[in-house]
N, CA, C and O atoms as a GROMACS GRO file, in nm:
protein
  592
    1LYS      N    1   9.106   7.613  -1.369
    1LYS     CA    2   8.970   7.571  -1.370
    1LYS      C    3   8.867   7.610  -1.271
    1LYS      O    4   8.902   7.594  -1.154
    2ALA      N    5   8.749   7.657  -1.289
    2ALA     CA    6   8.627   7.660  -1.210
    2ALA      C    7   8.567   7.581  -1.174
    2ALA      O    8   8.552   7.493  -1.258
    3SER      N    9   8.517   7.564  -1.081
    3SER     CA   10   8.435   7.486  -1.020
    3SER      C   11   8.258   7.504  -1.052
    3SER      O   12   8.197   7.608  -1.029
    4SER      N   13   8.210   7.405  -1.095
    4SER     CA   14   8.056   7.398  -1.124
    4SER      C   15   7.994   7.407  -0.997
    4SER      O   16   7.879   7.448  -1.015
    5ALA      N   17   8.018   7.386  -0.873
    5ALA     CA   18   8.012   7.327  -0.757
    5ALA      C   19   7.966   7.414  -0.730
    5ALA      O   20   8.026   7.514  -0.770
    6MET      N   21   7.804   7.448  -0.625
    6MET     CA   22   7.801   7.584  -0.577
    6MET      C   23   7.802   7.566  -0.375
    6MET      O   24   7.753   7.480  -0.302
    7ALA      N   25   7.892   7.707  -0.341
    7ALA     CA   26   7.880   7.712  -0.227
    7ALA      C   27   7.763   7.645  -0.108
    7ALA      O   28   7.642   7.658  -0.124
    8ASN      N   29   7.808   7.591  -0.018
    8ASN     CA   30   7.747   7.541   0.114
    8ASN      C   31   7.667   7.708   0.158
    8ASN      O   32   7.729   7.814   0.166
    9VAL      N   33   7.510   7.689   0.184
    9VAL     CA   34   7.450   7.803   0.259
    9VAL      C   35   7.389   7.798   0.384
    9VAL      O   36   7.291   7.723   0.392
   10LEU      N   37   7.424   7.862   0.485
   10LEU     CA   38   7.336   7.872   0.576
   10LEU      C   39   7.244   7.993   0.602
   10LEU      O   40   7.266   8.112   0.582
   11VAL      N   41   7.127   7.928   0.656
   11VAL     CA   42   7.016   8.028   0.668
   11VAL      C   43   6.964   8.015   0.807
   11VAL      O   44   6.897   7.921   0.851
   12THR      N   45   7.005   8.128   0.874
   12THR     CA   46   6.970   8.097   1.009
   12THR      C   47   6.806   8.219   1.076
   12THR      O   48   6.772   8.319   1.014
   13PHE      N   49   6.757   8.186   1.168
   13PHE     CA   50   6.647   8.257   1.218
   13PHE      C   51   6.653   8.278   1.361
   13PHE      O   52   6.701   8.201   1.445
   14ASP      N   53   6.593   8.405   1.381
   14ASP     CA   54   6.520   8.378   1.532
   14ASP      C   55   6.435   8.338   1.532
   14ASP      O   56   6.394   8.302   1.422
   15VAL      N   57   6.335   8.313   1.665
   15VAL     CA   58   6.242   8.253   1.674
   15VAL      C   59   6.108   8.372   1.711
   15VAL      O   60   6.006   8.384   1.642
   16ASP      N   61   6.124   8.412   1.772
   16ASP     CA   62   6.014   8.524   1.878
   16ASP      C   63   6.024   8.629   1.754
   16ASP      O   64   6.132   8.680   1.725
   17GLY      N   65   5.897   8.659   1.678
   17GLY     CA   66   5.873   8.794   1.615
   17GLY      C   67   5.931   8.719   1.458
   17GLY      O   68   5.895   8.774   1.354
   18THR      N   69   6.009   8.608   1.450
   18THR     CA   70   6.046   8.590   1.302
   18THR      C   71   5.975   8.487   1.208
   18THR      O   72   5.936   8.496   1.092
   19LEU      N   73   5.973   8.356   1.331
   19LEU     CA   74   5.896   8.252   1.312
   19LEU      C   75   5.765   8.238   1.384
   19LEU      O   76   5.683   8.151   1.353
   20ILE      N   77   5.746   8.332   1.490
   20ILE     CA   78   5.637   8.284   1.564
   20ILE      C   79   5.603   8.420   1.636
   20ILE      O   80   5.681   8.512   1.657
   21GLU      N   81   5.478   8.412   1.666
   21GLU     CA   82   5.449   8.548   1.748
   21GLU      C   83   5.351   8.504   1.848
   21GLU      O   84   5.272   8.419   1.807
   22SER      N   85   5.338   8.545   1.975
   22SER     CA   86   5.285   8.544   2.105
   22SER      C   87   5.109   8.599   2.021
   22SER      O   88   5.087   8.674   1.926
   23ALA      N   89   5.019   8.525   2.104
   23ALA     CA   90   4.899   8.524   2.046
   23ALA      C   91   4.793   8.528   2.145
   23ALA      O   92   4.825   8.472   2.249
   24GLY      N   93   4.681   8.576   2.143
   24GLY     CA   94   4.558   8.600   2.215
   24GLY      C   95   4.591   8.599   2.383
   24GLY      O   96   4.684   8.658   2.439
   25ASP      N   97   4.509   8.534   2.431
   25ASP     CA   98   4.484   8.539   2.606
   25ASP      C   99   4.587   8.462   2.674
   25ASP      O  100   4.615   8.488   2.791
   26ASP      N  101   4.648   8.363   2.607
   26ASP     CA  102   4.744   8.246   2.664
   26ASP      C  103   4.899   8.287   2.610
   26ASP      O  104   4.990   8.205   2.617
   27ALA      N  105   4.918   8.416   2.559
   27ALA     CA  106   4.997   8.455   2.498
   27ALA      C  107   5.138   8.372   2.549
   27ALA      O  108   5.151   8.341   2.667
   28ASN      N  109   5.214   8.349   2.473
   28ASN     CA  110   5.350   8.292   2.546
   28ASN      C  111   5.341   8.266   2.706
   28ASN      O  112   5.385   8.329   2.802
   29ARG      N  113   5.257   8.129   2.692
   29ARG     CA  114   5.182   8.088   2.830
   29ARG      C  115   5.320   7.967   2.894
   29ARG      O  116   5.372   7.971   3.006
   30MET      N  117   5.340   7.906   2.823
   30MET     CA  118   5.449   7.820   2.894
   30MET      C  119   5.549   7.869   2.934
   30MET      O  120   5.588   7.833   3.045
   31HIS      N  121   5.624   7.962   2.861
   31HIS     CA  122   5.747   8.042   2.878
   31HIS      C  123   5.740   8.158   2.992
   31HIS      O  124   5.841   8.201   3.050
   32LYS      N  125   5.613   8.201   3.016
   32LYS     CA  126   5.569   8.308   3.159
   32LYS      C  127   5.542   8.176   3.275
   32LYS      O  128   5.590   8.177   3.388
   33GLU      N  129   5.483   8.100   3.237
   33GLU     CA  130   5.476   8.050   3.367
   33GLU      C  131   5.611   7.947   3.418
   33GLU      O  132   5.604   7.905   3.533
   34ALA      N  133   5.733   7.906   3.335
   34ALA     CA  134   5.841   7.841   3.334
   34ALA      C  135   5.915   7.974   3.430
   34ALA      O  136   5.975   7.939   3.532
   35PHE      N  137   5.911   8.082   3.405
   35PHE     CA  138   5.944   8.189   3.464
   35PHE      C  139   5.911   8.226   3.585
   35PHE      O  140   5.992   8.284   3.657
   36ALA      N  141   5.749   8.189   3.637
   36ALA     CA  142   5.692   8.235   3.724
   36ALA      C  143   5.726   8.123   3.820
   36ALA      O  144   5.698   8.144   3.938
   37HIS      N  145   5.775   8.021   3.793
   37HIS     CA  146   5.768   7.868   3.861
   37HIS      C  147   5.898   7.902   3.930
   37HIS      O  148   5.924   7.911   4.050
   38ALA      N  149   5.982   7.920   3.813
   38ALA     CA  150   6.133   7.937   3.857
   38ALA      C  151   6.138   8.075   3.992
   38ALA      O  152   6.143   8.055   4.113
   39PHE      N  153   6.134   8.156   3.949
   39PHE     CA  154   6.107   8.311   4.040
   39PHE      C  155   6.057   8.215   4.185
   39PHE      O  156   6.126   8.208   4.287
   40LYS      N  157   5.953   8.160   4.174
   40LYS     CA  158   5.892   8.114   4.342
   40LYS      C  159   5.979   8.012   4.382
   40LYS      O  160   6.042   8.012   4.488
   41SER      N  161   5.981   7.925   4.294
   41SER     CA  162   6.071   7.765   4.371
   41SER      C  163   6.196   7.839   4.374
   41SER      O  164   6.246   7.798   4.478
   42VAL      N  165   6.264   7.907   4.333
   42VAL     CA  166   6.446   7.940   4.366
   42VAL      C  167   6.478   8.088   4.453
   42VAL      O  168   6.571   8.104   4.533
   43LEU      N  169   6.376   8.188   4.414
   43LEU     CA  170   6.384   8.306   4.507
   43LEU      C  171   6.284   8.309   4.562
   43LEU      O  172   6.263   8.430   4.572
   44GLY      N  173   6.183   8.245   4.619
   44GLY     CA  174   6.052   8.279   4.662
   44GLY      C  175   5.990   8.375   4.641
   44GLY      O  176   5.927   8.425   4.734
   45LEU      N  177   5.986   8.437   4.502
   45LEU     CA  178   5.938   8.523   4.436
   45LEU      C  179   5.806   8.503   4.370
   45LEU      O  180   5.802   8.437   4.266
   46ASP      N  181   5.677   8.566   4.432
   46ASP     CA  182   5.548   8.558   4.355
   46ASP      C  183   5.520   8.627   4.207
   46ASP      O  184   5.413   8.685   4.193
   47THR      N  185   5.603   8.622   4.108
   47THR     CA  186   5.641   8.717   4.045
   47THR      C  187   5.617   8.687   3.857
   47THR      O  188   5.638   8.569   3.827
   48GLY      N  189   5.593   8.744   3.782
   48GLY     CA  190   5.631   8.715   3.631
   48GLY      C  191   5.689   8.805   3.550
   48GLY      O  192   5.694   8.919   3.596
   49ILE      N  193   5.727   8.790   3.462
   49ILE     CA  194   5.818   8.860   3.361
   49ILE      C  195   5.748   9.031   3.336
   49ILE      O  196   5.806   9.139   3.326
   50ASP      N  197   5.635   9.002   3.333
   50ASP     CA  198   5.567   9.135   3.289
   50ASP      C  199   5.563   9.268   3.336
   50ASP      O  200   5.484   9.357   3.303
   51CYS      N  201   5.674   9.274   3.433
   51CYS     CA  202   5.682   9.323   3.538
   51CYS      C  203   5.814   9.448   3.447
   51CYS      O  204   5.812   9.571   3.454
   52VAL      N  205   5.890   9.384   3.389
   52VAL     CA  206   5.996   9.454   3.350
   52VAL      C  207   5.993   9.462   3.228
   52VAL      O  208   5.931   9.373   3.171
   53PRO      N  209   6.049   9.556   3.155
   53PRO     CA  210   6.085   9.535   2.979
   53PRO      C  211   6.170   9.399   2.932
   53PRO      O  212   6.272   9.367   2.993
   54HIS      N  213   6.138   9.352   2.861
   54HIS     CA  214   6.157   9.228   2.822
   54HIS      C  215   6.199   9.184   2.694
   54HIS      O  216   6.286   9.098   2.677
   55HIS      N  217   6.128   9.255   2.591
   55HIS     CA  218   6.143   9.214   2.473
   55HIS      C  219   6.310   9.235   2.408
   55HIS      O  220   6.397   9.320   2.428
   56GLY      N  221   6.301   9.124   2.331
   56GLY     CA  222   6.460   9.143   2.330
   56GLY      C  223   6.572   9.059   2.356
   56GLY      O  224   6.672   9.021   2.294
   57PHE      N  225   6.505   9.035   2.514
   57PHE     CA  226   6.639   8.995   2.599
   57PHE      C  227   6.648   8.831   2.600
   57PHE      O  228   6.566   8.753   2.553
   58THR      N  229   6.741   8.808   2.649
   58THR     CA  230   6.792   8.651   2.649
   58THR      C  231   6.704   8.585   2.786
   58THR      O  232   6.707   8.636   2.898
   59ASP      N  233   6.636   8.474   2.755
   59ASP     CA  234   6.608   8.404   2.935
   59ASP      C  235   6.712   8.449   3.055
   59ASP      O  236   6.661   8.499   3.154
   60PRO      N  237   6.848   8.434   3.052
   60PRO     CA  238   6.895   8.492   3.177
   60PRO      C  239   6.876   8.620   3.165
   60PRO      O  240   6.813   8.665   3.262
   61LEU      N  241   6.905   8.705   3.081
   61LEU     CA  242   6.865   8.859   3.137
   61LEU      C  243   6.728   8.870   3.151
   61LEU      O  244   6.705   8.984   3.191
   62ILE      N  245   6.647   8.820   3.140
   62ILE     CA  246   6.551   8.856   3.173
   62ILE      C  247   6.498   8.803   3.312
   62ILE      O  248   6.412   8.863   3.377
   63LEU      N  249   6.562   8.674   3.355
   63LEU     CA  250   6.600   8.645   3.488
   63LEU      C  251   6.646   8.742   3.584
   63LEU      O  252   6.578   8.801   3.668
   64LEU      N  253   6.741   8.749   3.566
   64LEU     CA  254   6.816   8.893   3.625
   64LEU      C  255   6.728   9.006   3.652
   64LEU      O  256   6.704   9.038   3.768
   65ALA      N  257   6.671   9.081   3.535
   65ALA     CA  258   6.594   9.196   3.538
   65ALA      C  259   6.497   9.178   3.616
   65ALA      O  260   6.486   9.266   3.702
   66VAL      N  261   6.395   9.064   3.619
   66VAL     CA  262   6.329   9.062   3.714
   66VAL      C  263   6.354   9.048   3.887
   66VAL      O  264   6.279   9.091   3.974
   67ALA      N  265   6.459   8.990   3.902
   67ALA     CA  266   6.473   8.982   4.029
   67ALA      C  267   6.565   9.100   4.064
   67ALA      O  268   6.586   9.110   4.185
   68LEU      N  269   6.623   9.190   3.989
   68LEU     CA  270   6.678   9.307   4.011
   68LEU      C  271   6.567   9.414   4.047
   68LEU      O  272   6.583   9.516   4.114
   69HIS      N  273   6.444   9.364   3.983
   69HIS     CA  274   6.342   9.444   4.029
   69HIS      C  275   6.297   9.446   4.162
   69HIS      O  276   6.278   9.543   4.237
   70HIS      N  277   6.281   9.309   4.185
   70HIS     CA  278   6.228   9.313   4.306
   70HIS      C  279   6.349   9.300   4.458
   70HIS      O  280   6.342   9.246   4.568
   71GLY      N  281   6.428   9.362   4.403
   71GLY     CA  282   6.534   9.390   4.495
   71GLY      C  283   6.630   9.284   4.556
   71GLY      O  284   6.673   9.280   4.671
   72ILE      N  285   6.655   9.194   4.450
   72ILE     CA  286   6.766   9.112   4.509
   72ILE      C  287   6.834   9.124   4.442
   72ILE      O  288   6.810   9.141   4.323
   73GLU      N  289   6.956   9.122   4.498
   73GLU     CA  290   7.093   9.139   4.445
   73GLU      C  291   7.148   9.043   4.323
   73GLU      O  292   7.145   8.922   4.301
   74GLU      N  293   7.207   9.176   4.243
   74GLU     CA  294   7.297   9.096   4.162
   74GLU      C  295   7.407   8.963   4.144
   74GLU      O  296   7.438   8.886   4.052
   75ALA      N  297   7.449   8.986   4.298
   75ALA     CA  298   7.522   8.846   4.320
   75ALA      C  299   7.459   8.721   4.358
   75ALA      O  300   7.520   8.616   4.342
   76ARG      N  301   7.347   8.724   4.406
   76ARG     CA  302   7.274   8.621   4.440
   76ARG      C  303   7.189   8.578   4.353
   76ARG      O  304   7.140   8.467   4.373
   77VAL      N  305   7.150   8.655   4.233
   77VAL     CA  306   7.078   8.608   4.102
   77VAL      C  307   7.165   8.517   4.030
   77VAL      O  308   7.138   8.401   3.998
   78ARG      N  309   7.314   8.606   4.000
   78ARG     CA  310   7.402   8.490   3.936
   78ARG      C  311   7.477   8.394   3.960
   78ARG      O  312   7.552   8.336   3.881
   79ALA      N  313   7.447   8.360   4.150
   79ALA     CA  314   7.503   8.234   4.196
   79ALA      C  315   7.364   8.122   4.201
   79ALA      O  316   7.359   8.006   4.239
   80CYS      N  317   7.263   8.207   4.149
   80CYS     CA  318   7.116   8.075   4.136
   80CYS      C  319   7.122   8.054   4.014
   80CYS      O  320   7.086   7.938   3.990
   81PHE      N  321   7.168   8.142   3.870
   81PHE     CA  322   7.128   8.111   3.759
   81PHE      C  323   7.100   7.945   3.737
   81PHE      O  324   6.995   7.889   3.704
   82ASP      N  325   7.211   7.896   3.763
   82ASP     CA  326   7.196   7.734   3.703
   82ASP      C  327   7.065   7.711   3.745
   82ASP      O  328   6.985   7.664   3.664
   83GLU      N  329   7.026   7.741   3.877
   83GLU     CA  330   6.902   7.662   3.950
   83GLU      C  331   6.776   7.714   3.911
   83GLU      O  332   6.669   7.654   3.912
   84LEU      N  333   6.798   7.839   3.874
   84LEU     CA  334   6.668   7.914   3.817
   84LEU      C  335   6.666   7.848   3.669
   84LEU      O  336   6.578   7.768   3.640
   85LYS      N  337   6.739   7.875   3.602
   85LYS     CA  338   6.725   7.777   3.463
   85LYS      C  339   6.675   7.649   3.475
   85LYS      O  340   6.562   7.622   3.436
   86GLN      N  341   6.767   7.546   3.537
   86GLN     CA  342   6.700   7.402   3.542
   86GLN      C  343   6.554   7.384   3.606
   86GLN      O  344   6.486   7.288   3.570
   87SER      N  345   6.489   7.504   3.731
   87SER     CA  346   6.359   7.518   3.746
   87SER      C  347   6.261   7.504   3.622
   87SER      O  348   6.178   7.416   3.594
   88MET      N  349   6.309   7.651   3.542
   88MET     CA  350   6.218   7.685   3.417
   88MET      C  351   6.226   7.537   3.340
   88MET      O  352   6.117   7.499   3.297
   89ILE      N  353   6.348   7.442   3.314
   89ILE     CA  354   6.353   7.338   3.200
   89ILE      C  355   6.252   7.269   3.290
   89ILE      O  356   6.131   7.267   3.268
   90ASP      N  357   6.303   7.222   3.377
   90ASP     CA  358   6.208   7.087   3.480
   90ASP      C  359   6.042   7.128   3.476
   90ASP      O  360   5.949   7.048   3.458
   91TYR      N  361   6.033   7.269   3.496
   91TYR     CA  362   5.879   7.310   3.451
   91TYR      C  363   5.788   7.228   3.342
   91TYR      O  364   5.699   7.143   3.346
   92VAL      N  365   5.873   7.315   3.228
   92VAL     CA  366   5.811   7.240   3.105
   92VAL      C  367   5.813   7.135   3.085
   92VAL      O  368   5.708   7.099   3.031
   93ARG      N  369   5.910   7.027   3.107
   93ARG     CA  370   5.909   6.893   3.113
   93ARG      C  371   5.803   6.861   3.121
   93ARG      O  372   5.724   6.819   3.036
   94ALA      N  373   5.792   6.884   3.258
   94ALA     CA  374   5.703   6.809   3.353
   94ALA      C  375   5.547   6.835   3.313
   94ALA      O  376   5.467   6.742   3.319
   95LYS      N  377   5.508   6.963   3.272
   95LYS     CA  378   5.392   7.029   3.205
   95LYS      C  379   5.382   6.967   3.058
   95LYS      O  380   5.276   6.982   2.998
   96THR      N  381   5.489   6.897   2.997
   96THR     CA  382   5.434   6.856   2.884
   96THR      C  383   5.430   6.687   2.918
   96THR      O  384   5.368   6.608   2.847
   97GLU      N  385   5.459   6.672   2.964
   97GLU     CA  386   5.465   6.515   2.995
   97GLU      C  387   5.317   6.487   3.056
   97GLU      O  388   5.264   6.376   3.054
   98THR      N  389   5.255   6.610   3.111
   98THR     CA  390   5.115   6.594   3.182
   98THR      C  391   5.035   6.620   3.051
   98THR      O  392   4.961   6.538   2.997
   99GLU      N  393   5.061   6.747   3.007
   99GLU     CA  394   4.956   6.779   2.898
   99GLU      C  395   4.967   6.752   2.775
   99GLU      O  396   4.868   6.762   2.703
  100GLY      N  397   5.082   6.714   2.726
  100GLY     CA  398   5.123   6.689   2.607
  100GLY      C  399   5.213   6.778   2.560
  100GLY      O  400   5.268   6.860   2.633
  101ILE      N  401   5.234   6.767   2.439
  101ILE     CA  402   5.292   6.891   2.348
  101ILE      C  403   5.264   6.980   2.324
  101ILE      O  404   5.338   7.074   2.298
  102ALA      N  405   5.082   6.978   2.325
  102ALA     CA  406   5.019   7.070   2.279
  102ALA      C  407   5.031   7.219   2.383
  102ALA      O  408   5.006   7.334   2.347
  103PHE      N  409   5.074   7.178   2.508
  103PHE     CA  410   5.092   7.262   2.636
  103PHE      C  411   5.216   7.404   2.574
  103PHE      O  412   5.202   7.524   2.599
  104ALA      N  413   5.320   7.346   2.500
  104ALA     CA  414   5.404   7.398   2.432
  104ALA      C  415   5.395   7.506   2.338
  104ALA      O  416   5.472   7.595   2.301
  105GLY      N  417   5.277   7.471   2.310
  105GLY     CA  418   5.201   7.584   2.152
  105GLY      C  419   5.105   7.659   2.240
  105GLY      O  420   5.066   7.744   2.160
  106LYS      N  421   5.065   7.674   2.310
  106LYS     CA  422   4.983   7.780   2.352
  106LYS      C  423   5.043   7.898   2.363
  106LYS      O  424   5.154   7.929   2.407
  107GLY      N  425   4.931   7.979   2.305
  107GLY     CA  426   4.956   8.137   2.306
  107GLY      C  427   5.065   8.171   2.214
  107GLY      O  428   5.118   8.282   2.223
  108ILE      N  429   5.107   8.072   2.113
  108ILE     CA  430   5.208   8.126   1.994
  108ILE      C  431   5.142   8.058   1.888
  108ILE      O  432   5.086   7.948   1.892
  109ARG      N  433   5.158   8.150   1.773
  109ARG     CA  434   5.152   8.126   1.631
  109ARG      C  435   5.224   8.104   1.540
  109ARG      O  436   5.330   8.158   1.571
  110ALA      N  437   5.237   8.041   1.414
  110ALA     CA  438   5.345   8.073   1.331
  110ALA      C  439   5.333   8.193   1.265
  110ALA      O  440   5.217   8.231   1.254
  111LEU      N  441   5.450   8.293   1.201
  111LEU     CA  442   5.376   8.397   1.143
  111LEU      C  443   5.338   8.375   0.985
  111LEU      O  444   5.405   8.286   0.934
  112PRO      N  445   5.266   8.423   0.918
  112PRO     CA  446   5.214   8.416   0.815
  112PRO      C  447   5.344   8.360   0.670
  112PRO      O  448   5.428   8.439   0.626
  113GLY      N  449   5.332   8.226   0.625
  113GLY     CA  450   5.426   8.237   0.504
  113GLY      C  451   5.570   8.128   0.560
  113GLY      O  452   5.637   8.061   0.482
  114VAL      N  453   5.591   8.136   0.706
  114VAL     CA  454   5.683   8.041   0.768
  114VAL      C  455   5.664   7.889   0.758
  114VAL      O  456   5.758   7.809   0.760
  115GLU      N  457   5.526   7.852   0.745
  115GLU     CA  458   5.536   7.682   0.708
  115GLU      C  459   5.561   7.656   0.587
  115GLU      O  460   5.605   7.545   0.556
  116ASP      N  461   5.538   7.759   0.488
  116ASP     CA  462   5.580   7.740   0.337
  116ASP      C  463   5.677   7.742   0.333
  116ASP      O  464   5.738   7.648   0.283
  117LEU      N  465   5.742   7.853   0.385
  117LEU     CA  466   5.921   7.869   0.343
  117LEU      C  467   6.006   7.768   0.415
  117LEU      O  468   6.122   7.763   0.376
  118LEU      N  469   5.962   7.660   0.542
  118LEU     CA  470   6.029   7.594   0.594
  118LEU      C  471   6.011   7.462   0.511
  118LEU      O  472   6.110   7.395   0.482
  119LYS      N  473   5.884   7.422   0.471
  119LYS     CA  474   5.898   7.315   0.352
  119LYS      C  475   5.984   7.340   0.252
  119LYS      O  476   6.053   7.261   0.188
  120ARG      N  477   5.973   7.468   0.243
  120ARG     CA  478   6.079   7.467   0.056
  120ARG      C  479   6.198   7.464   0.141
  120ARG      O  480   6.279   7.405   0.070
  121LEU      N  481   6.243   7.486   0.223
  121LEU     CA  482   6.400   7.527   0.294
  121LEU      C  483   6.445   7.370   0.250
  121LEU      O  484   6.525   7.330   0.166
  122LYS      N  485   6.353   7.295   0.351
  122LYS     CA  486   6.360   7.146   0.401
  122LYS      C  487   6.383   7.059   0.240
  122LYS      O  488   6.479   6.984   0.223
  123ALA      N  489   6.282   7.085   0.134
  123ALA     CA  490   6.315   7.024   0.027
  123ALA      C  491   6.436   7.035  -0.071
  123ALA      O  492   6.493   6.941  -0.127
  124LYS      N  493   6.465   7.164  -0.078
  124LYS     CA  494   6.604   7.230  -0.152
  124LYS      C  495   6.683   7.155  -0.038
  124LYS      O  496   6.707   7.052  -0.102
  125SER      N  497   6.728   7.137   0.059
  125SER     CA  498   6.830   7.066   0.150
  125SER      C  499   6.805   6.901   0.177
  125SER      O  500   6.871   6.833   0.256
  126ASP      N  501   6.710   6.859   0.107
  126ASP     CA  502   6.696   6.690   0.077
  126ASP      C  503   6.716   6.659  -0.084
  126ASP      O  504   6.705   6.738  -0.178
  127GLY      N  505   6.747   6.531  -0.086
  127GLY     CA  506   6.771   6.491  -0.192
  127GLY      C  507   6.912   6.475  -0.270
  127GLY      O  508   7.011   6.517  -0.210
  128ASP      N  509   6.929   6.426  -0.383
  128ASP     CA  510   7.056   6.385  -0.428
  128ASP      C  511   7.100   6.528  -0.553
  128ASP      O  512   7.005   6.570  -0.619
  129GLY      N  513   7.166   6.559  -0.564
  129GLY     CA  514   7.247   6.673  -0.656
  129GLY      C  515   7.289   6.775  -0.554
  129GLY      O  516   7.323   6.890  -0.580
  130ALA      N  517   7.282   6.723  -0.442
  130ALA     CA  518   7.345   6.853  -0.326
  130ALA      C  519   7.489   6.871  -0.376
  130ALA      O  520   7.524   6.988  -0.388
  131LYS      N  521   7.587   6.768  -0.410
  131LYS     CA  522   7.688   6.796  -0.486
  131LYS      C  523   7.691   6.952  -0.575
  131LYS      O  524   7.752   7.056  -0.550
  132GLN      N  525   7.605   6.921  -0.676
  132GLN     CA  526   7.646   7.061  -0.775
  132GLN      C  527   7.594   7.158  -0.706
  132GLN      O  528   7.658   7.263  -0.702
  133ARG      N  529   7.449   7.149  -0.624
  133ARG     CA  530   7.419   7.273  -0.620
  133ARG      C  531   7.454   7.358  -0.457
  133ARG      O  532   7.395   7.456  -0.410
  134GLY      N  533   7.570   7.281  -0.399
  134GLY     CA  534   7.615   7.315  -0.253
  134GLY      C  535   7.500   7.277  -0.139
  134GLY      O  536   7.378   7.276  -0.153
  135ARG      N  537   7.568   7.251  -0.039
  135ARG     CA  538   7.416   7.204   0.053
  135ARG      C  539   7.368   7.342   0.133
  135ARG      O  540   7.427   7.448   0.154
  136LEU      N  541   7.225   7.289   0.172
  136LEU     CA  542   7.160   7.427   0.258
  136LEU      C  543   7.143   7.365   0.395
  136LEU      O  544   7.095   7.255   0.421
  137PHE      N  545   7.190   7.452   0.473
  137PHE     CA  546   7.158   7.455   0.621
  137PHE      C  547   7.104   7.544   0.699
  137PHE      O  548   7.143   7.661   0.694
  138VAL      N  549   6.980   7.496   0.807
  138VAL     CA  550   6.896   7.572   0.831
  138VAL      C  551   6.911   7.585   1.017
  138VAL      O  552   6.901   7.483   1.084
  139GLY      N  553   6.933   7.703   1.075
  139GLY     CA  554   6.954   7.688   1.218
  139GLY      C  555   6.848   7.785   1.270
  139GLY      O  556   6.756   7.831   1.203
  140LEU      N  557   6.872   7.808   1.393
  140LEU     CA  558   6.786   7.913   1.471
  140LEU      C  559   6.883   7.943   1.559
  140LEU      O  560   6.968   7.867   1.606
  141GLY      N  561   6.863   8.073   1.583
  141GLY     CA  562   6.978   8.135   1.669
  141GLY      C  563   6.836   8.204   1.793
  141GLY      O  564   6.737   8.274   1.773
  142THR      N  565   6.889   8.148   1.902
  142THR     CA  566   6.777   8.230   1.988
  142THR      C  567   6.832   8.266   2.166
  142THR      O  568   6.935   8.213   2.206
  143GLY      N  569   6.763   8.342   2.242
  143GLY     CA  570   6.785   8.366   2.320
  143GLY      C  571   6.745   8.281   2.448
  143GLY      O  572   6.786   8.292   2.564
  144ASN      N  573   6.653   8.192   2.392
  144ASN     CA  574   6.530   8.108   2.478
  144ASN      C  575   6.648   8.011   2.557
  144ASN      O  576   6.761   8.013   2.510
  145LEU      N  577   6.625   7.942   2.655
  145LEU     CA  578   6.694   7.844   2.682
  145LEU      C  579   6.687   7.708   2.600
  145LEU      O  580   6.578   7.653   2.610
  146GLU      N  581   6.763   7.655   2.535
  146GLU     CA  582   6.758   7.584   2.492
  146GLU      C  583   6.634   7.457   2.475
  146GLU      O  584   6.542   7.436   2.396
  147PRO      N  585   6.680   7.399   2.577
  147PRO     CA  586   6.515   7.294   2.589
  147PRO      C  587   6.417   7.329   2.544
  147PRO      O  588   6.339   7.263   2.476
  148ILE      N  589   6.409   7.467   2.583
  148ILE     CA  590   6.287   7.529   2.591
  148ILE      C  591   6.197   7.566   2.450
  148ILE      O  592   6.088   7.622   2.459
   0.00000   0.00000   0.00000
């Protein structure tokens, strides 16, 4: 006997270039400032991420690439990964506490159609009748540090 219930569906998105894009003079400001803060406070480097190609890299790979670019040994960078990542997270938390959540949105914007799509997906995942049509799950896959 065939079941009339539909299978569960998982929809996943990357963030950068899929849901949002960098925009304007403040493009990706929060993230760039967090990296610069971590490099300065942990490694003593006065630098940012634009000194190396980094599109498509995870945050840890960006940390490594920039440090290597400035002559820091890989073993030292890897030994500092936890401290570098925590420095970025602490920076963002402190800035959002003092400047508000709007700080996180500076220099990024939703791509056309994203807000409507997410609302439609939310509507499909809510309500009764999930047993008849299956469940819809939405998730993010990103190389960004989770708290950022």
